[in-house]
KENUSE-953859 format. One record per residue: residue in one letter; x negated, y negated, z of N, C-alpha, C in turn. Coordinates in Angstrom, 1 decimal, padded with zeros to 4 digits. Layout:
  aa      nX      nY      nZ     caX     caY     caZ      cX      cY      cZ
   A       X       Y       Z       X       Y       Z       X       Y       Z
...
***
This chain:
  aa      nX      nY      nZ     caX     caY     caZ      cX      cY      cZ
   M  -001.1   000.9   000.0  -000.1  -000.1  -000.2  -001.2  -001.6  -000.2
   C   000.2  -002.2  -000.4  -001.0  -003.6  -001.1  -000.8  -004.6   000.5
   F  -001.8  -004.1   001.5  -001.1  -005.2   002.7  -002.4  -005.4   003.1
   S  -002.8  -007.2   003.3  -003.7  -007.3   004.2  -003.5  -008.0   005.7
   R  -004.8  -008.2   006.1  -004.4  -009.2   007.6  -003.8  -010.4   006.9
   S  -004.0  -010.5   006.0  -003.8  -012.8   005.4  -002.7  -013.3   006.9
   R  -002.9  -014.1   007.3  -001.6  -014.3   007.7  -001.0  -016.1   006.8
   S  -001.2  -016.0   006.0  -001.3  -017.4   004.7  -000.4  -017.4   004.3
   A  -000.4  -015.3   004.2   000.8  -015.3   002.5   001.5  -014.3   002.9
   S   002.4  -014.6   003.0   003.8  -013.4   003.8   003.7  -011.6   002.8
   V   004.2  -011.1   003.7   003.5  -009.1   003.9   004.4  -009.4   001.5
   T   005.3  -009.9   001.8   006.5  -009.5   000.2   005.7  -010.1  -000.5
   Y   005.3  -011.2  -000.7   004.2  -012.1  -001.5   003.6  -011.0  -001.9
   Q   002.1  -010.6  -000.9   001.3  -009.4  -001.4   001.6  -008.3  -002.6
   V   003.1  -007.5  -001.5   003.2  -006.5  -002.2   003.6  -006.9  -004.2
   Q   004.1  -008.1  -004.0   004.3  -008.6  -005.4   003.5  -008.2  -005.8
   E   003.1  -009.4  -005.2   001.1  -009.4  -006.2   001.3  -008.0  -006.7
   C   000.2  -007.2  -005.8   000.0  -006.5  -007.0   000.3  -005.0  -007.5
   F   001.8  -005.3  -007.1   003.0  -004.9  -008.2   003.1  -005.0  -009.8
   G   003.4  -006.6  -009.2   004.0  -007.2  -010.6   005.4  -007.2  -010.0
   Y   006.0  -007.2  -009.3   007.9  -006.9  -008.8   007.0  -005.4  -007.6
   L   008.9  -005.8  -007.3   008.8  -005.5  -005.3   009.7  -003.2  -005.5
   P   008.8  -002.9  -006.0   010.1  -000.8  -005.8   010.5  -001.0  -004.4
   P   011.4   000.1  -004.9   011.6   000.5  -003.6   011.5   001.3  -003.4
   P   010.4   002.1  -002.1   008.9   002.4  -002.0   008.7   001.0  -000.8
   A   008.1   000.4  -001.9   006.8  -000.3  -001.1   008.4  -001.3  -000.5
   L   010.0  -002.3  -000.6   010.2  -002.8   000.3   010.5  -001.2   001.6
   K   010.9   000.1   001.5   010.8   000.7   002.6   009.6   000.3   003.6
   E   009.1   000.0   002.8   007.1   000.2   003.3   007.3  -001.0   004.5
   I   007.5  -001.7   003.7   007.6  -003.2   004.0   009.0  -003.7   005.4
   S   010.0  -002.7   005.3   011.1  -003.2   005.8   010.6  -001.7   007.8
   Q   009.7  -000.7   007.0   009.0  -000.1   007.9   008.1  -000.6   009.0
   R   006.8  -000.9   008.3   006.2  -002.0   009.5   006.0  -002.9   009.5
   T   007.3  -003.8   008.8   007.4  -005.5   010.4   008.2  -005.1   010.9
   N   010.1  -004.4   010.6   010.6  -003.3   012.1   011.4  -004.9   011.8
   I   012.0  -004.7   010.5   013.0  -005.9   010.0   014.1  -004.1   009.1
   R   015.9  -004.7   009.4   016.2  -003.4   009.3   016.4  -003.6   006.9
   L   016.3  -002.8   006.3   016.4  -002.3   004.8   016.5  -003.2   004.5
   S   018.4  -003.7   004.7   018.8  -004.1   004.2   018.9  -005.5   004.5
   R   018.0  -005.9   005.2   017.8  -007.7   005.4   016.7  -008.2   004.5
   V   015.8  -007.1   004.4   014.8  -007.8   003.1   015.2  -007.0   001.6
   Y   016.6  -006.6   001.9   017.1  -006.0   000.2   017.9  -008.1   000.5
   G   018.5  -008.2   001.2   018.9  -009.4   001.1   018.3  -010.5   000.9
   V   017.0  -010.5   002.1   015.9  -011.7   001.1   015.0  -011.7  -000.3
   V   015.2  -010.5  -000.3   014.2  -009.9  -001.6   015.0  -011.3  -002.4
   T   016.5  -010.1  -002.3   017.7  -011.2  -003.8   017.9  -012.1  -004.1
   F   018.1  -012.5  -002.8   018.2  -014.0  -002.8   017.7  -014.5  -003.1
   Y   016.2  -014.5  -003.4   015.3  -015.8  -003.9   014.8  -015.7  -005.6
   A   015.1  -016.7  -006.0   014.2  -016.3  -007.1   013.1  -015.6  -007.5
   Q   012.1  -015.9  -006.6   010.5  -016.1  -006.7   010.2  -014.3  -006.8
   F   011.8  -013.5  -006.2   011.0  -011.8  -005.8   011.6  -011.3  -007.2
   Y   011.3  -010.1  -007.3   011.7  -009.2  -008.8   011.6  -007.6  -008.6
   T   012.6  -007.3  -008.4   012.8  -006.4  -008.6   012.5  -004.7  -009.6
   E   012.2  -005.7  -010.7   012.7  -004.4  -011.2   010.9  -005.0  -012.8
   P   010.6  -003.9  -013.2   008.7  -004.5  -013.0   008.4  -005.5  -014.5
   R   008.6  -006.3  -014.8   007.8  -007.6  -015.3   006.9  -007.7  -016.8
   G   007.3  -008.5  -017.3   005.9  -008.4  -018.3   004.9  -008.9  -017.7
   R   003.7  -009.3  -018.4   002.4  -009.6  -018.3   002.3  -010.7  -018.2
   H   002.9  -011.5  -019.7   003.5  -012.9  -019.4   004.9  -013.2  -019.5
   T   004.5  -014.1  -018.6   006.8  -015.0  -018.7   007.1  -016.3  -019.4
   I   008.0  -016.6  -019.9   008.0  -016.8  -021.0   009.6  -018.0  -020.4
   R   009.1  -019.6  -020.8   010.2  -019.8  -019.7   010.7  -021.4  -020.9
   V   011.7  -021.6  -021.6   011.4  -022.1  -021.7   013.2  -022.5  -021.3
   C   012.9  -024.4  -021.4   013.2  -025.5  -020.9   014.9  -025.5  -021.6
   R   015.4  -026.1  -020.0   017.4  -025.7  -020.5   017.0  -027.1  -020.1
   G   016.6  -028.2  -019.5   017.2  -029.4  -019.3   017.7  -030.6  -020.1
   T   017.9  -031.5  -019.8   019.3  -032.4  -020.5   018.3  -033.2  -022.1
   A   017.3  -033.3  -022.3   017.0  -033.6  -022.8   016.0  -032.9  -024.3
   C   015.5  -031.4  -023.5   015.5  -030.3  -024.4   016.7  -030.0  -025.0
   H   017.5  -029.5  -024.7   019.1  -028.9  -024.8   019.1  -030.1  -026.5
   V   019.0  -031.2  -025.8   019.1  -032.1  -027.1   018.5  -032.3  -028.5
   K   017.5  -031.7  -027.7   015.9  -031.8  -028.8   015.9  -030.4  -029.4
   G   017.1  -029.4  -029.6   017.1  -028.1  -030.3   016.9  -027.1  -029.2
   A   016.4  -027.0  -027.6   016.1  -025.7  -026.1   017.0  -024.5  -026.9
   G   018.4  -024.3  -027.2   018.0  -023.5  -027.8   018.2  -022.5  -028.8
   R   018.1  -023.5  -030.5   016.7  -023.0  -031.2   015.9  -022.7  -030.7
   V   015.2  -023.0  -029.6   013.5  -022.9  -029.1   014.1  -020.7  -028.4
   L   015.5  -021.5  -027.6   015.3  -019.8  -026.9   015.9  -019.0  -027.6
   D   016.8  -018.8  -029.3   017.6  -017.6  -030.1   016.1  -017.3  -030.5
   A   015.2  -018.6  -031.1   014.3  -018.4  -032.0   013.0  -016.9  -031.3
   A   013.0  -017.5  -029.4   012.2  -016.4  -029.1   013.1  -015.4  -028.5
   C   013.8  -015.1  -028.5   015.0  -014.3  -028.2   014.1  -013.1  -029.5
   R   014.6  -013.1  -030.8   015.3  -012.9  -032.4   013.2  -012.1  -032.3
   E   012.7  -012.9  -031.6   010.9  -012.8  -032.2   010.5  -011.4  -031.2
   L   011.4  -011.4  -029.9   011.1  -010.5  -029.2   012.0  -009.4  -028.8
   G   012.7  -009.2  -029.4   014.4  -008.2  -029.0   014.3  -008.1  -027.4
   I   014.8  -009.5  -027.2   014.7  -009.2  -026.6   016.3  -010.5  -026.0
   T   017.1  -010.3  -024.8   018.0  -012.0  -023.9   017.2  -012.7  -022.8
   E   017.4  -013.3  -022.7   017.4  -013.8  -021.6   017.0  -012.9  -020.3
   G   016.0  -013.1  -019.5   016.5  -012.0  -018.4   016.0  -011.3  -018.7
   E   015.4  -010.5  -019.8   014.6  -009.2  -020.7   013.5  -009.3  -020.5
   T   013.2  -008.3  -019.6   011.4  -007.9  -019.9   011.5  -006.8  -021.6
   T   010.5  -006.8  -022.0   010.1  -006.3  -023.6   010.0  -005.0  -022.8
   P   010.3  -003.5  -023.6   009.9  -002.3  -023.4   008.3  -002.1  -023.4
   D   007.3  -003.2  -024.1   005.8  -002.8  -023.9   005.5  -003.6  -022.9
   L   006.1  -004.0  -021.4   006.2  -005.1  -020.6   005.4  -006.4  -021.0
   M   005.6  -006.6  -022.1   004.4  -007.3  -022.2   004.9  -008.9  -021.9
   F   005.7  -009.0  -022.0   006.4  -010.8  -022.2   008.1  -010.2  -021.3
   C   008.8  -011.1  -020.8   009.8  -011.7  -019.7   009.7  -012.6  -020.5
   L   011.4  -013.0  -020.5   011.6  -014.4  -020.6   012.8  -014.9  -020.2
   E   012.5  -015.8  -019.4   013.8  -016.8  -018.4   013.4  -018.4  -019.1
   T   015.0  -018.7  -018.3   014.9  -019.9  -019.2   015.4  -020.9  -017.8
   V   014.2  -021.9  -017.4   014.3  -022.8  -016.0   015.2  -024.5  -016.1
   A   015.8  -025.0  -015.3   016.9  -025.9  -015.3   015.7  -027.4  -015.6
   C   014.2  -027.3  -016.1   012.9  -028.3  -016.3   012.1  -028.2  -015.4
   L   011.6  -028.2  -017.1   009.3  -028.4  -017.0   009.6  -029.2  -016.4
   G   009.7  -030.4  -016.1   009.3  -031.5  -016.1   008.5  -032.3  -017.1
   T   008.6  -031.6  -018.3   007.8  -032.5  -019.7   008.8  -033.0  -020.3
   C   009.7  -033.4  -021.2   010.4  -034.4  -021.8   009.7  -034.6  -022.9
   F   009.3  -035.6  -022.4   008.4  -036.8  -022.9   008.0  -035.0  -024.8
   L   007.5  -033.8  -023.9   007.0  -033.1  -025.6   008.6  -031.6  -025.7
   A   009.8  -032.5  -025.1   011.3  -031.5  -025.8   010.9  -031.2  -027.1
   P   011.8  -030.4  -027.5   011.3  -029.0  -026.7   010.5  -028.6  -026.3
   V   010.3  -027.4  -024.9   009.0  -027.0  -024.7   010.1  -025.7  -023.8
   M   008.5  -024.7  -024.1   008.7  -023.3  -023.5   006.9  -023.0  -023.3
   M   007.2  -022.5  -022.3   006.1  -022.3  -020.6   005.6  -020.7  -021.4
   I   004.7  -020.7  -021.1   003.9  -019.0  -021.5   002.5  -018.8  -020.0
   D   003.2  -017.8  -019.1   002.4  -017.9  -017.9   002.1  -019.7  -017.6
   N   001.3  -020.2  -017.2   001.1  -022.0  -017.1   000.3  -022.4  -018.1
   Q   000.9  -022.3  -018.9   000.1  -023.5  -020.7   001.7  -023.4  -021.4
   Y   002.0  -025.2  -021.2   003.0  -025.5  -022.2   002.9  -025.2  -023.2
   F   004.4  -025.0  -024.8   004.4  -026.5  -025.0   004.9  -026.7  -025.5
   G   004.6  -027.5  -026.5   006.2  -028.2  -026.2   006.1  -029.3  -028.5
   R   007.3  -030.1  -028.5   007.9  -030.4  -029.8   007.7  -029.1  -030.8
   L   009.1  -028.4  -029.8   008.8  -026.6  -030.9   010.0  -026.4  -031.8
   T   010.0  -025.9  -033.2   010.8  -025.8  -033.7   010.8  -024.0  -033.7
   P   011.7  -023.4  -034.2   011.3  -021.8  -034.1   011.0  -021.0  -034.3
   Q   010.3  -021.5  -036.0   009.4  -021.0  -036.9   008.2  -021.7  -035.9
   R   007.5  -023.2  -035.4   006.2  -022.8  -034.1   006.3  -021.6  -033.2
   V   007.6  -021.6  -032.4   007.6  -020.3  -031.0   008.1  -019.4  -032.1
   Q   008.4  -018.4  -032.8   007.7  -018.2  -034.1   005.8  -017.3  -033.7
   S   005.4  -018.2  -033.7   003.6  -018.9  -034.3   003.4  -018.6  -033.4
   I   003.8  -019.3  -032.5   003.5  -018.5  -031.0   003.1  -017.8  -030.4
   L   004.5  -017.2  -030.0   004.5  -015.8  -029.6   003.7  -014.3  -030.0
   R   003.8  -015.2  -031.9   003.1  -014.2  -033.1   001.2  -013.9  -032.2
   D   000.9  -015.1  -032.2  -000.4  -014.4  -031.9  -000.1  -014.2  -030.2
   Y   000.6  -014.7  -028.9   000.5  -013.7  -028.0  -000.2  -012.5  -028.6
   Q   000.6  -011.9  -029.4   000.6  -010.1  -029.3  -000.5  -009.5  -030.0
   T  -001.0  -010.5  -031.1  -002.3  -010.2  -032.2  -003.2  -010.5  -030.7
   K  -003.5  -011.0  -029.6  -004.4  -011.1  -028.8  -004.8  -010.3  -027.7
   Q  -003.7  -010.0  -027.4  -003.2  -008.6  -026.6  -003.7  -007.0  -026.6
***
């Protein structure tokens, strides 16, 4: 199990960092080691958006749906990403390379429409540019 003695990070974050998500056996182990009921551990994990109970892709794609992005074509950006990856919002590609999600705002309205892959921003997007960016990521891996 991926437990460290660090007091600065919660056990749940540590385990998720190790596995990339929180599998049921890990949640059971967290429950046993912390003496917190399993139902309460599940309650916390399913309440907070930063915890994942399903395997996720190596790369997280976030498409902004804020007002500026929406007005400038975020829907087309999302559609292009879905077509290129063969998944819909909230899903992970079968090869576990990408997961796709939308966010309320990425804070880069001047670049609208925007998507982010891991920690890299891509702005002033068109559907063709989205396709090109994602294909570049796929060939680099």
